[in-house]
N, C-alpha and C positions, 0 to 999 in steps of 0.2 A: 641406540636403544629406543624401542616404541613404547611410549608411556601410555597406559590405559586411563589414567586420570588427566583430564584436560583442564590445565589451570589458566586463570585469566592471564593474558599476556600484558598486564599492566599492574602498577601499585596504586592504591587509594590514598590520596592526600587529603582530600576534603569529604566530609560526610554530612548527610542531611538526616535530621531526626524524623523518625516515623511515629505517628500517633497511634497507639494500640488501642483499639476499640473493642467492645464486648459484643457479642451476638445480639443481646437484647438491644443495645444501643443501635446497632446497624439495621435491625428490623424497623425501627422508628425512622432511622435516616433514609432508608430507601423508600419508605411510604412517603416521607416529606418531598423526596425527589420525584414523585409521581411514578414510581417503579421504572425510571429510566436512568441507567448508569451514567449517561452524559451529564444528567442534572445534578449528580452528587458533587459535593464539595471535595476537591483533591485532598484537603486536609484530613478527611475522614476515610481515605483509602489506604490500606496497608501495603498491597501489592498492586501497582497500576499497570495493567496489561491492556488498556484501552486501545493504545495505539503505540507504534514505534516512530510516529511522525513528530519531530521536534523535540523528542524526549531524551535524546543521547546525552551522555556525559562527555564534554569536550576534553581534549587532551591538553597537557601543559603547553605544547607548541601552539595550539589553537588560542589558548588564553593569552599567551605571550603575544600572538599576532594581533589580538584585540587591542592591545595597548599601542600597536603601531598603526591602527586604523586611521586612514586619511579621510577626513570628513569633508573634503572640498565638494562643492556642488557638482561640478563638472570636471571630468578627466582626473579623478582621484587616483593616486598610486595604488590604492586597494582595488580599484576597479580593473586596472591593467593586470594585476596579478590574478584575479578571478577570471577575467576574459582569456588570459593565456592558458589557465588550468583547464577551463571548459574547451577551448580549441584544441588542446593537446588530447584530451580525452575523446571528443567527438569528431574531430577532423573538419568541423564546420566553421566557416569564416565569420557568420554573421550572428552575434549574440545580443540578447535582450535580457537583462537582469529583472526579476520580479521579486515581490516579497514572499511569495511562496508558489508551489506548482499550481494550485487552481487559479491563480491570477494569470499565469501563462496560458492555461486552458481557456480562460474566459476570453483572453486577448485573441488567441489563434482560432478557437472553435466558434467564437462569437463572430469573427470576420468571415469564415468560411461557411457557416451554417445558414440557418434560416429555413422557412417553410419550403418543403419539397427536396431539401437536402438530406443525405444519409451518410452517417459514419458507421464503419464497421470495425470491430475489435475481437481480440481473442476473448476478452471480457471487459467491458466498461466498468471502471469503479464508480463509486457513488457520485463524487463531484464531477468526474468526467461526464457521466450520463446527465447530470443536472445541468451543466453548462450547455451541453449539446441540446437537450430538450428545451432549455429555457430560451434558446435561439429559434426554436420552432422546428428544428431538425429531428430526425430519427436515428436512434442509436440501436444497432443490431449487433448481437454477440454471436461469434462463431468458434466456440470452443471445440476441441476434439471431443469425440464421445468418451474416450478413456478419462477425460478431465471431470466427467460427471459422476464417476463411480468412487465414492469416498475411499474405500479400502483397497482399491486396486493399486498395486505397486507397479508404477509406469514411470520411466525416467523423465519424460518431458510432458507432463499433464498440462502445462501452461501453453502449449502449442496452439496456433490457430488452425482450424480446419480449412485447409486451402481450397478444397473442392467446394465447401459452403461459401467461401469468400468469393470464389469465381461465379458460383451460382447467383449469388446476391447482386454482383456487379452486372450480370446479364439481366436479372430480374427488374432492377431499377434504372439501369442505363448508366453507362460509365460517366456521362455528363452530369449526372445527378449525385454522384459519389464524392462528397466533400473532401474525405480522407479515409485512409485505412490506418488504424492505430494498433500497434503490438505493444502490449504492456509487459514489462519484465521487471521482476517476476510477476506472474498473474495473481494479483491480490485477491480478488473476488473468487478466484479459482482455487483458493487454498494456498497462496503463496508459492505456486508451483512454477518451475523455470520453463522457458521457451528455448529451444535448441538453435544453434547457429544455423543449422541447415533449414529449419523452419523460417527463420529470419530472412535467410537468402530466397527461399521460394516465394514468401509473401512479397518481397522486393521485386521479384521477376514478374509476378502477375500485375503489381502495381505499374511497373514499366511497360508491360504489354498494353495496358489500357490507358496510359497516360494519367494515372491517379496519384495524389500527393500521399506519401507513406511517412508516417510519424512514429518514432519510438518513444513510448512512455517510459522513461529510463530511471525512475527514482530508486530502484533497487537493482541497477545494472551490474554492480560489483558482486552481490550475492548471486545474481543469475550467472554471471561468469564463472563463479566458483563450481556451480553445478554442471556447467558445460565442460570445464576442464576435468572434472571427475567422471563424466558420463558420455562424452562425445570424442570419438576416436581422433577426429581431425584436429581436435584442439589440445590434445594431451601434452604437447610440448610448447604450448604458447603460454605467455604469462597472462594473469587476469586482465591486466590492462590492455594487452593486445587482442584479447577476445573481445572485450568491450569495444575497442576501435574497429574491429572487423564487423561486429554487429551494427555499429553506427554507419558503417561505410554502405550498407545495403539500404539505408533509409535516406529521406530527404530532409529530415530535421527531427528535433526531439523537444519534448517538455519534460522537465525535471523538477521535482520537489526536492530541493537540497536537504530538507528536513529529514530525509531517510539516509541515503548512501553518501551524503557529504558530511555526515556526523555533526550537523549544526542544529540549533534551535529555531532558526528562521531563515528563509530564503528559497530561491528557485530561479529558473531561467528558462528561456525559450532560445534554441539555436537552430539555424537554418542554412541551407545551401543557396537559396533563392534570394537574391539581392532585392528584387522588386517586391516581394512579399514582406520581407524584412523592413523595407522602407515604409510600406503602407501601415505596418503595425507599430513602428516606432512613433508615429504621430500620436496614435491612440494610447501608447505607453506614457508619452509625456503628458498627455491630458489627464490620465486616470492614476498613474502610479508615481511618476516622477521622472526627472530627466533621463535620457537614454544611457547615461553611465553610472546610474545608481537604482532606478526603477523601484524605488520604494525601500531600499536596503541602505543601512548605514555603512560607512567604510569598514567599520569593525566586523560587520556580518560578512562582507566580501573577503576580508582577510581570512576569516575562519572557514569559509567555504573553500577557498583556494588550497588551504592546508588540508582540510578534510578530504578533498578529492584525490589527494595523493596517499593520505593515510589508509584510506578504505580498501586500496588495492594490495595492501601488505599481507603476505601469506599468513604470518601469525594472528593478526587480527581475524581475517576471513575464516581460518580454520577454527578458531575459538568460537566465533559467531555462530557458524553454521552447526558446529558440534554441540554447543550449549543448548541451542534450540532443539536439536534432534534428541537430546537426553530427556527433555521434558516430554516430547512426544512418544518416545519409546517406553518411558516409565508408565505413561498412561495406557498405552497398548497393552503392557504387561498385566495391568489390572483389569483388562477387558473393556476398556473405554475405546468406542470406534472414533478414530481420527482420520483426517485426510492423510493418505500415504502415498509416496514417501514423504516424511516430514519436510515442510518448507523451510525457507531460510530465515524469515523474520518473525514467524508465528506458528503456533500450533492451532489447527482448527478442528474443533470437536463436532462430531455429528450428532446435533441435539436431537434430531428425529429418531435416531437409534437410542439415545440415551434415555429419552422420555417417549417411548412408542405410544404411551397412553393419551399424549396430548396431540389433538389434531392440528394440522398446519395452520388452520385459521385462528387458532389460539396460541400461536407463536412459541413453539418448544424452545427456540433459541433464546427468546427473551426470558423465558422461565428459568433457563439454566444460568444466564448471566445474573439474574437476580439471586438464584440460590447461591452462586458463588460468592456474591458480595455478602449475603446474610450469614453464611456459614464461616467465611474466612476473610472478608474485607478485601476480597480480590475484585478488581474492576476489569471486566472484559466487555466485548461488544457482539451483539447479534448481527450475523450476515446471513440473512435468510429472508423470510417473507415480510418482516418489518422493514428491512432496507430495501429489498427488490420486489416484494409483492405488488400486485396491480389489480385492475379490474378490467374485464373485457367490455365490448360495446354494450352489453345488456346489464352491466353493473355487477357481474359475477366475479368473486374472488378468484384470482389467478396466482397461485403461489410461486415462490422462488423455485429454481431447480434444485437447490440444496438448502437445508436448514442448519446453519453452522453458528458456532460461537468461536470467535477469533480471540486468541490470547496472544497478543503482539508484544514481544520482548523488546524494551528500550536497549539501545546499545551501550554497553560498557557501564551499566548501572547496577543490575541485581547480581548477587552471587549465587554459588550452587545451593546454599542453605535457603535462600528465598525460594529457589525452584522447588527444592524438596519440600518446602512448606505448602506449595501449590499442590504438589502430589497427595500430601497428607489431606488437604481439604477435599480433593476428589474422593479420596477413600471414604470419607465421612458422608459425602452427598450420595455414593452408591448404596450406602446403608438405608437411606430413606427415599430413594428416587421414585419408587412406586407410589408414593403419596402425593407427589407434587402435581399441581393443576396448572392450567394455562392462564393466559392473560388477554384482555381485550383493549383496544385503543378507544379512548374517551374523548381525545382531541388530538388533532394533527395539522400540521401546516400543508400548504400546496406542493412544496418541493423539500427533499431531503428530510422526510418526516422523522426519521430515527433519531436525529439530533435533539429534537424538542418535544416529541409526542408524549402524551400522558396516557398511562396505562392504569388498568384496575384488575385485581384478580377475577377470575372467572368462578362463579358458584359460591 
């Protein structure tokens, strides 16, 4: 029997109280937070969709594993469990644990980067770009054209444009390309998957020119789900087999375990190259911790080892993708423009279409994120010109390619009634959307400004 209602494939044993605020209270709270959702206190948020990173609810097996955590400084049992799980998934022999994904990024891209070096990706996410640019290197995005059309229904909008990739290699010189990074799923591009074929083609180009090929795999299980549903060659493969095949095309991977390992903290770097591994291990020991814990406790590594198995279970992945799609489709039915097809971990609203009266230099995405909080206590994040806007050589404003608001859904945390509440809040926002105005930045740091920037309403 095919059921139309998709129920959560788990029972809830522990609950966390939600503080219910009023609209008048929230207006004061967002003003106090300088109109930046990152600066809100989590206690004052009703539905927190800021990120799916580190916000998962862990399973009973993971909590049981935590009690078995071996906290030995070197060679802990928990490390060997994590190492085995990572090797089984990736096929890579050399593993370095880190406290989260951006630490692995800093470790690898800091070593490979520097002035004159270039990194190419389907789309660099914020911390990836920041780590690259902090080293003095250049980060270039090569999304496919279909990936930049929000309402276009295309199966693999997260793909890298392989022609643009090769053109950039020839433009900058293969000796200057530090690495090519395929992010799965493509977070900045709307949580869209990359195909197995695209991963293979990128690998072939990198091999042709002798360039390091890295998979950013923090949502590799979700990406595998889409591949199995949409790519003929993978229809008879398991989700784990699809992921393993994707890893086989690359030379290494960076993973934030805070996503598809279903944990609250952790990450790793896995490589085929022993010499590169050894050079990075020394830096890891200096900056993060010994090579068999890298900033993680033994209990964290236990939870990661278990989570990397649970995430590939069919019932979990089917529920995860279907529940995210439910929110996106309900919003589309109301006339809200969202990135289509709906991604795996989040729904991305086209804020430029939602607030056409707000010019891009006044950040329509930030305006929508603020209105979501004021109206319903929902915390989301702008992924547009606040996060990715820049200035050209003459100081002129250069907007992002899309003005989006991401509502990232924590794994195994919210039920359908919570999601229905989000839909109701959008119904209220639609009634008043013509009256909303934009915002201006009154203070910002030199890197990753969206985390801490201060805003004020325009006019």
